[in-house]
FINUMAR-946307 format. One line per field, with one value per residue (C-alpha): residue number from 1; residue in three letters; x, y negated, z. Coordinates in pm, whole numbers. Layout:
resi: (NUM;...)
resn: (ALA;...)
east: (X;...)
north: (Y;...)
up: (Z;...)
end
This chain:
resi: (1;2;3;4;5;6;7;8;9;10;11;12;13;14;15;16;17;18;19;20;21;22;23;24;25;26;27;28;29;30;31;32;33;34;35;36;37;38;39;40;41;42;43;44;45;46;47;48;49;50;51;52;53;54;55;56;57;58;59;60;61;62;63;64;65;66;67;68;69;70;71;72;73;74;75;76;77;78)
resn: (MET;ASN;ASN;ASP;GLY;ARG;ILE;HIS;VAL;LEU;ARG;ILE;LEU;ASP;HIS;HIS;GLY;ASP;THR;GLN;LEU;GLU;PHE;ASP;PRO;GLU;GLU;THR;LYS;THR;VAL;ARG;ASP;VAL;ASP;MET;ARG;PHE;ARG;ASP;LEU;MET;GLN;ARG;GLY;PHE;VAL;ALA;PHE;ASP;VAL;SER;THR;GLN;PRO;GLY;LYS;VAL;ILE;ARG;THR;PHE;ASP;PRO;ASN;ALA;THR;GLU;ILE;ILE;VAL;THR;PRO;ARG;PHE;ALA;GLY;GLY)
east: (8629;8997;9200;9274;8900;8916;8763;9014;8915;9018;8896;8865;8850;8744;8474;8217;8308;8451;8384;8478;8539;8556;8726;8848;9205;9120;8839;9015;8739;8685;9060;9084;8797;8949;9293;9144;8982;9313;9504;9247;9284;9665;9650;9429;9696;9570;9806;9764;9863;9882;9768;9754;10042;10174;10330;10147;10339;10287;10226;10218;10086;9783;9860;9565;9726;9702;9408;9340;9445;9345;9346;9317;9370;9719;9741;9836;9928;10201)
north: (-10280;-10319;-10167;-9844;-9787;-9780;-9999;-10074;-10056;-10205;-9967;-10101;-9831;-9989;-9977;-10057;-9741;-9719;-10045;-10039;-10359;-10274;-10513;-10544;-10684;-10890;-11083;-11376;-11476;-11122;-11068;-11397;-11292;-10950;-11107;-11349;-11058;-10867;-11167;-11213;-10850;-10873;-11183;-10987;-10717;-10455;-10240;-10162;-9864;-9849;-9494;-9541;-9295;-9022;-9066;-9380;-9676;-9952;-10291;-10637;-10834;-10770;-10609;-10637;-10371;-10107;-9881;-9797;-9978;-9855;-10101;-9988;-10136;-10068;-9742;-9756;-9476;-9316)
up: (8784;8702;8420;8605;8645;9023;9286;9563;9928;10262;10535;10887;11155;11484;11752;11480;11288;10936;10750;10383;10189;9820;9581;9226;9227;8919;9094;9259;9503;9629;9673;9864;10096;10165;10219;10475;10660;10650;10791;11068;11172;11169;11392;11632;11665;11421;11216;10844;10630;10252;10176;9799;9769;9993;10232;10337;10475;10728;10568;10718;10421;10204;9867;9627;9404;9679;9601;9967;10283;10629;10920;11283;11628;11764;11951;12317;12543;12733)
end
C-alpha cells in the first residue's frame, strides 16, 4: 500500500462486466502490468476516465498516481 494508504484501481467496464485491477503505484512491476493492459485497451479503441477527482476527465495515457481510472468501450449511437 502506498503512502496515502490507498490501493489504486483500474476498472474495465466491458462485456465481461466490471474487472478491477488493483495496484500500488510504488510497486514497479504491478504498475508496468497495469500500464500494459491500459495501452492494449487504448489501442483497441477504448476510452479512459480519471475519476480520482470530480469532475472526472478523459485521459489518453496511464497515470499511476490516479486513484481510480475507468476504461470503457467507445460509445456509439445516433
